[in-house]
C-alpha positions in Angstrom: 67.8 14.9 97.4 69.4 16.8 100.3 67.6 20.2 100.7 70.9 22.2 100.9 72.3 20.5 97.9 69.1 21.1 96.0 69.1 24.7 97.0 72.6 25.2 95.8 72.0 23.3 92.5 68.9 25.4 91.7 70.9 28.6 92.3 73.8 27.4 90.3 71.6 26.6 87.3 69.9 30.0 87.7 73.2 31.8 87.5 74.3 29.6 84.6 71.1 30.4 82.7 71.6 34.2 83.3 75.1 33.8 82.0 74.0 31.8 78.9 71.3 34.2 78.0 73.9 36.9 77.4 75.1 38.0 74.0 72.8 36.3 71.5 70.8 39.3 70.4 73.0 40.6 67.6 73.8 37.2 66.0 70.4 35.7 65.4 68.0 35.8 62.5 65.4 37.7 64.5 67.1 40.2 66.9 63.7 41.1 68.5 63.2 37.4 69.4 66.8 37.3 70.5 66.1 40.1 72.9 63.0 38.1 74.2 65.3 35.1 74.6 67.8 37.2 76.5 65.2 38.6 78.9 63.5 35.2 79.2 66.8 33.6 80.2 67.4 36.2 82.8 63.9 35.8 84.2 64.0 32.0 84.1 67.4 32.1 85.8 66.1 34.5 88.5 63.2 32.1 89.0 65.6 29.2 89.7 67.6 31.4 92.1 64.5 32.4 94.0 63.2 28.8 94.1 66.6 27.8 95.5 66.2 30.5 98.2 62.7 29.3 99.2 63.4 25.5 98.8 63.8 24.9 102.5 60.2 26.3 103.0 58.6 23.6 100.8 56.9 20.8 102.6 56.9 18.0 100.0 57.4 14.2 100.1 60.9 13.3 98.8 59.7 12.0 95.5 57.5 15.0 94.9 60.4 17.3 95.8 62.6 15.5 93.3 59.9 15.9 90.6 59.5 19.6 91.4 63.3 20.1 91.1 63.5 18.4 87.7 60.3 19.9 86.3 61.3 23.5 87.3 64.8 23.0 86.0 63.4 21.6 82.7 60.9 24.4 82.4 63.6 27.1 82.9 65.9 25.8 80.2 63.1 24.8 77.8 61.5 28.3 78.0 64.8 29.9 77.2 65.6 27.3 74.5 62.3 27.9 72.8 62.9 31.6 72.5 66.5 31.1 71.4 65.5 28.6 68.8 62.8 31.0 67.5 65.4 33.8 67.3 68.0 31.7 65.5 65.5 30.1 63.1 63.4 33.2 62.6 60.1 31.4 63.4 56.9 33.1 64.4 54.1 30.6 64.7 54.6 29.8 68.4 55.5 33.4 69.4 53.8 35.7 66.9 54.4 39.1 68.6 58.2 38.9 68.7 58.3 36.9 65.5 56.3 39.3 63.3 57.6 39.3 59.7 59.6 36.1 60.1 58.8 32.6 58.9 60.9 29.5 59.5 60.9 26.2 57.7 58.0 23.9 58.6 60.2 21.7 60.8 61.7 24.7 62.6 58.2 26.1 63.3 57.1 22.6 64.6 60.2 22.2 66.8 59.8 25.6 68.4 56.1 24.9 69.0 56.8 21.5 70.6 59.3 23.1 73.0 57.0 26.0 73.8 54.1 23.6 74.6 56.3 21.3 76.7 57.7 24.4 78.6 54.1 25.7 79.2 52.9 22.4 80.6 56.1 21.9 82.7 56.0 25.4 84.3 52.3 25.0 85.2 52.8 21.7 86.8 56.0 22.8 88.5 54.5 26.0 89.9 51.5 24.0 91.1 53.7 21.6 93.0 55.7 24.5 94.5 52.5 26.2 95.6 51.3 22.9 97.1 54.6 22.7 99.0 54.1 26.3 100.3 50.6 25.6 101.5 49.6 27.1 104.9 50.1 24.8 108.0 52.0 22.3 105.9 54.8 22.2 108.4 52.4 21.3 111.2 50.8 18.5 109.2 54.0 16.4 108.9 
């Protein structure tokens, strides 16, 4: 991946995610979870925009940089999607605070939980790789 292209793609997806997270609050089963999805989409979009802005500072081998790009992109969309699905379905098992008083069908609860767990793992791995790419003296080591 070309660094400038990657930077632009991350920022593009960040802005798209902010745009997509817009007006879902009033049309979901659980408006409180819809608000969480809205805020989560904005925060995930901002994370992608910021990652795009610092992308040139990362010192990573090409394959690791490609993995970091895709993992962070997946984690941003999965985090938003999990919250949006929980809001639409009215589930609460994976996100009990915003889901209080709501219960979805068993398959809906399971689907949201799978997406939440995959998001959690992806964001931890992705942030770890980004931190590794930002390590001190990394530029002088290559």
